[in-house]
C-alpha positions in Angstrom: 0.0 -0.1 0.1 1.1 3.6 -0.9 0.6 6.7 1.5 -2.3 8.8 0.5 -4.9 8.9 -2.1 -8.2 8.3 -2.5 -11.3 9.8 -3.8 -10.5 13.0 -1.5 -7.6 13.7 -3.5 -9.5 13.9 -6.7 -11.8 16.5 -5.2 -9.5 18.5 -2.8 -5.5 19.8 -3.8 -3.1 19.0 -0.8 -3.4 21.4 1.6 0.5 22.7 0.7 0.5 22.3 -2.9 1.9 24.8 -4.8 4.3 25.4 -1.7 8.3 25.1 -2.5 10.5 24.2 0.3 14.6 24.0 -0.1 15.7 21.5 2.1 19.1 22.5 3.2 19.4 20.5 6.6 21.4 17.8 7.3 20.8 17.2 10.9 17.8 14.6 11.2 15.1 16.8 12.8 15.3 19.0 9.1 15.1 16.3 6.8 11.9 14.6 8.4 10.8 18.0 8.9 10.4 18.4 5.1 9.3 14.6 4.4 6.3 15.5 6.5 5.5 18.4 4.0 6.4 16.5 1.5 3.8 14.4 2.1 1.1 16.9 2.3 1.9 18.2 -1.2 4.7 20.7 -0.7 7.4 20.5 -3.6 10.5 19.7 -1.3 13.7 19.9 -2.5 16.8 18.3 -0.8 20.0 20.2 -1.6 23.2 18.2 -0.9 26.6 18.4 -1.2 27.6 16.5 -4.6 29.3 13.8 -2.4 25.9 13.3 -0.8 24.5 14.0 3.2 26.2 11.8 5.6 23.0 10.2 6.5 23.2 7.8 3.2 26.4 5.8 4.9 24.6 5.6 8.7 24.0 1.6 7.5 23.8 -0.6 4.5 20.6 -1.6 4.4 20.1 -1.3 0.4 23.6 -1.6 -0.4 26.6 1.0 -0.3 25.9 5.1 0.3 22.0 4.0 0.4 20.8 3.8 3.9 17.7 2.6 5.5 18.1 5.4 7.7 18.0 8.0 5.0 15.4 5.8 3.3 13.3 6.3 6.2 13.4 10.1 6.7 13.8 12.0 3.0 10.8 10.4 1.0 8.4 12.9 -0.9 11.4 15.0 -2.3 13.7 15.9 -5.0 17.0 16.1 -5.4 19.9 18.6 -6.1 23.5 18.3 -5.7 25.4 21.4 -5.1 28.6 22.5 -4.0 27.9 25.7 -1.8 31.5 27.0 -1.7 31.6 27.5 -5.5 30.6 30.4 -6.9 28.3 28.7 -9.5 26.8 26.3 -6.5 25.6 29.6 -5.1 24.1 31.2 -8.4 21.9 28.0 -8.5 20.9 28.4 -4.8 20.1 31.9 -5.7 17.8 31.0 -8.3 16.1 28.6 -6.2 15.3 30.5 -3.0 13.7 33.2 -5.0 11.5 30.7 -6.2 11.1 29.7 -2.8 8.2 29.7 0.3 10.4 28.0 3.1 14.1 27.3 3.5 15.2 24.9 6.3 19.1 24.8 7.2 20.3 22.8 9.9 24.1 23.7 11.0 25.6 25.7 13.0 25.3 29.3 12.6 28.8 30.2 11.7 28.9 27.4 9.3 25.6 28.7 7.5 26.7 32.3 7.4 30.2 30.9 5.8 28.2 29.4 3.5 25.9 32.5 2.2 22.4 30.5 3.7 22.0 32.5 7.0 18.3 34.0 7.1 20.3 37.8 6.0 21.7 36.8 2.8 18.5 34.6 1.8 16.1 37.3 2.5 18.0 39.2 0.5 17.1 37.6 -1.9 13.6 36.9 -1.2 12.4 39.4 1.5 8.9 37.1 1.9 11.2 33.9 2.7 10.2 31.9 5.6 13.6 30.8 7.0 13.7 27.7 9.9 17.1 27.7 11.5 17.4 24.3 13.0 20.5 24.0 15.8 21.0 21.8 18.4 21.5 24.1 21.4 20.4 27.6 19.9 21.9 30.6 17.7 23.6 32.3 20.0 24.7 31.9 23.9 27.3 29.5 25.7 26.8 26.3 23.5 26.1 27.6 20.3 29.4 26.8 18.6 29.2 23.6 19.5 28.3 20.8 17.7 25.4 18.4 19.0 23.2 15.6 18.5 20.0 14.2 19.8 22.0 11.9 22.6 23.7 15.3 24.0 20.3 17.3 24.2 18.6 14.0 25.7 21.3 14.6 27.9 21.6 17.9 28.8 17.9 18.4 28.2 16.5 16.8 31.1 15.3 13.4 29.2 18.7 11.5 30.3 18.1 12.0 34.1 14.8 11.3 34.3 15.1 7.8 32.7 16.0 4.7 33.8 16.3 2.7 37.1 16.5 4.0 40.5 20.3 4.2 41.1 21.5 2.8 37.6 23.3 4.3 34.8 21.1 6.9 32.5 19.0 5.7 29.8 18.4 7.2 26.6 15.7 7.1 25.1 15.8 4.2 21.7 13.8 6.5 19.3 16.1 10.1 18.8 13.1 11.6 20.6 15.0 15.3 20.7 15.3 15.0 16.4 12.1 14.1 15.5 10.0 16.6 18.3 11.9 18.9 17.0 11.1 18.3 13.4 7.0 18.2 14.7 8.4 22.0 16.0 9.4 23.1 12.8 6.3 22.1 10.7 4.3 23.7 13.2 6.2 26.7 13.3 6.7 26.8 9.6 3.0 26.3 8.9 2.3 29.6 11.6 4.7 31.6 9.2 2.9 30.8 6.3 -0.4 31.8 8.2 1.4 35.1 8.6 2.3 36.0 5.5 -0.8 34.9 4.0 -2.1 37.7 5.5 0.5 40.3 6.1 3.1 39.3 3.4 5.8 38.9 5.6 8.0 36.7 6.1 10.4 36.0 9.1 12.8 33.7 10.6 12.1 30.9 12.7 14.4 29.3 14.9 13.9 26.4 16.2 16.3 24.1 18.9 16.5 20.4 19.6 17.5 21.9 23.5 14.4 24.2 23.7 12.2 21.4 22.0 13.6 18.7 24.8 13.4 21.0 27.4 9.9 21.8 26.3 8.8 17.9 26.5 9.3 18.5 30.7 6.2 20.9 30.8 4.5 18.5 33.8 7.4 18.6 35.5 9.2 21.9 35.5 6.7 23.6 37.1 5.8 21.4 40.1 9.4 21.3 40.8 9.3 25.0 40.7 6.9 25.0 43.4 7.5 22.1 45.4 11.6 21.5 45.1 10.6 18.2 45.3 13.3 16.6 42.8 12.3 14.6 39.6 14.6 11.4 39.6 14.0 8.1 37.3 11.5 5.6 38.4 12.0 3.2 35.9 9.0 2.8 33.4 7.2 4.2 36.2 5.9 8.0 36.4 7.1 10.6 38.8 3.5 12.0 39.7 1.2 9.2 39.3 0.8 5.7 41.0 0.5 2.9 39.6 1.2 4.0 35.8 4.1 1.6 34.9 5.2 -1.7 33.6 4.4 -5.2 35.6 6.3 -8.3 35.0 2.8 -11.0 34.1 4.2 -14.9 34.2 5.2 -14.3 31.0 6.1 -11.2 29.7 5.9 -7.2 30.4 2.6 -5.3 30.6 1.5 -1.8 31.2 -1.2 -0.7 33.3 -1.5 3.2 33.6 -3.9 4.3 36.0 -3.8 8.3 35.1 -6.8 9.4 37.6 -8.9 8.0 40.4 -11.3 6.5 38.3 -8.8 3.9 36.4 -7.5 3.2 40.1 -11.0 2.2 41.5 -12.0 0.2 38.0 -8.3 -1.7 38.1 -9.3 -2.6 42.0 -12.4 -3.8 40.7 -11.1 -5.8 38.0 -8.4 -7.7 40.4 -10.9 -8.7 42.8 -9.3 -5.9 45.6 -11.5 -4.1 47.6 -8.8 -4.0 50.5 -6.7 -2.0 48.2 -9.2 0.6 47.5 -9.8 0.6 51.0 -6.5 1.3 52.2 -5.6 5.1 53.0 -1.9 4.5 51.7 -3.6 4.1 49.0 -6.7 6.4 48.9 -6.1 8.8 46.3 -2.8 9.5 43.9 -0.9 11.9 46.3 -0.9 9.1 48.7 0.0 6.3 46.3 2.6 8.4 45.3 3.9 8.7 48.8 3.6 5.1 49.6 4.9 3.9 45.6 7.0 0.9 46.8 4.6 -1.0 49.2 1.9 -0.5 46.3 3.9 -1.7 43.4 5.0 -4.4 45.9 1.5 -5.7 45.9 0.7 -5.5 42.2 4.1 -7.2 41.1 2.8 -9.7 42.7 -0.8 -9.9 41.3 0.7 -9.8 37.8 2.8 -12.2 38.5 0.3 -14.7 38.8 -1.3 -14.6 34.7 -0.5 -14.5 31.7 0.6 -11.0 30.3 -3.1 -11.3 27.4 -5.0 -13.0 30.4 -4.1 -9.7 32.1 -4.7 -7.3 29.1 -8.0 -8.8 28.2 -9.4 -8.3 31.8 -8.5 -5.4 32.3 -9.7 -4.0 28.9 -12.6 -5.7 30.0 -13.0 -3.6 33.0 -11.9 -0.2 31.0 -8.6 -0.3 32.2 -5.4 1.3 30.5 -3.3 -2.0 29.7 -0.9 -2.9 26.9 1.8 -5.5 26.2 5.4 -4.2 25.6 6.0 -4.6 22.5 9.3 -4.8 20.5 10.0 -3.0 17.1 9.3 -6.7 15.5 6.2 -6.7 17.7 4.6 -3.4 16.8 4.7 -3.8 12.9 2.3 -5.9 13.1 0.0 -5.3 16.2 -3.5 -5.3 14.8 -4.1 -1.3 16.2 -0.9 -0.2 14.3 -1.6 -2.1 11.1 -5.3 -1.1 11.0 -4.2 2.9 11.6 -1.7 2.1 8.6 1.0 2.9 9.7 3.4 1.0 8.3 3.6 1.4 4.7 5.8 1.8 1.6 6.9 3.5 -1.3 8.1 2.0 -4.5 11.6 2.5 -5.8 12.8 1.7 -9.0 16.0 -0.1 -8.1 14.8 -1.8 -4.3 10.9 -2.3 -5.5 8.7 -1.9 -2.3 10.5 0.1 0.3 9.0 -0.1 3.8 8.3 3.3 5.9 6.6 5.0 8.8 3.6 6.3 7.5 2.5 9.9 8.3 1.1 9.8 11.2 -1.7 13.1 10.7 -5.2 12.0 9.7 -7.2 14.2 7.2 -10.5 13.6 5.9 -10.4 15.5 3.0 -7.1 15.9 1.9 -4.6 13.0 3.3 -1.0 13.0 2.8 -0.1 12.1 -0.9 1.7 9.7 -2.6 4.6 10.0 -1.9 8.0 9.5 -3.7 10.6 7.4 -2.8 13.8 9.2 -1.5 16.2 10.1 -3.8 19.9 9.3 -5.1 21.9 12.1 -5.0 21.5 15.0 -7.5 19.1 12.6 -9.3 16.7 15.7 -10.1 19.3 18.3 -10.6 18.6 18.6 -14.3 15.4 18.5 -14.1 14.8 21.2 -11.4 17.4 23.6 -13.0 15.5 23.3 -16.1 12.6 24.6 -14.4 14.4 27.6 -13.4 14.8 28.5 -16.7 18.2 26.9 -17.3 19.4 25.6 -20.9 21.4 22.1 -21.5 24.5 24.3 -21.9 24.5 26.5 -19.3 23.9 23.0 -17.0 26.9 21.6 -18.7 29.2 24.7 -17.9 27.8 24.2 -13.9 28.4 20.5 -14.0 32.3 21.4 -15.8 32.8 24.0 -12.9 31.9 21.2 -9.8 29.2 23.4 -9.4 27.0 20.4 -9.6 26.4 16.8 -10.3 23.5 14.6 -11.0 22.8 10.7 -10.8 19.8 8.6 -10.5 
């Protein structure tokens, strides 16, 4: 199954049709944000160095230079290879920017300025451009010039400091969650800026950092900590503020029980036929349960160890208690709800056939994601894009001879 389509697409244009995105980003947050925009009809032009971006070589799932990592986050794009350090590359970039709505840049501020892809340079070419700067730590401040990536901002931003088992080494979230959270914020910010431009004709610079996106995910912790001074520390699969809300080991595998509010706690006690727990003053409210976490978790752990996870899941679902078994990646892609939601799909590649990808998670009734292109080869569409900008074959050949561009496929 390919992404998108349906009868609705025959009647209603994609929401971002006519929007041109120049993707100059190489940090994962940028490419994936551009992919999400492309899924909804934006024309995304991925501009890379002549040798391609580093993520093409992360693994060799599809052979050397064709990593599964790259394929997974770069669909819905066309690719252009430019040497931005050359006069010819800068000339082509200027032509591109003059036709663009969004420009995404993910690099350290000094590097962006040295390459002439900073906001001041590009907005001089097109004053109403919407420019997005994606950095690790921000564009100014004590860490602005440092190299940065997901694991560093998970560490600095508090995720690793609140994740893991008590008394053991810090643990990062398995997925590069800071990268992905940043990509979603980039899409949100760009569309907000586009709304402003639609009303006023004014472009602007948007700045999003992985660090800020990560700190933003601690909103439910920061406010109570600053009020009470109670420190947040790792509690394994649990939650510092809610009990029971964690993994328990059944007789065969782990499952999660999540009683976010009092009503679910009461339903859990009913499902377990444990009125004694419901009547115990130590567990009478969430505040009390947090104070007496160890005692309650010990009681529940003993109960859940007596049956298989599937049996508990069936019983608790019948009582409307939030419950789910803990899936490994191989379980996720066959989970009935994930399959029903169409979250694992594919794009057709000319050399590799159907390439599996995670589908765009946004569902829209009238304008769903469009059918996606496969992640392109380095410079695959260079000539095609230059022709659309008015370059003739002789001019394109001169650029190639000057090593300002390359193309492949």
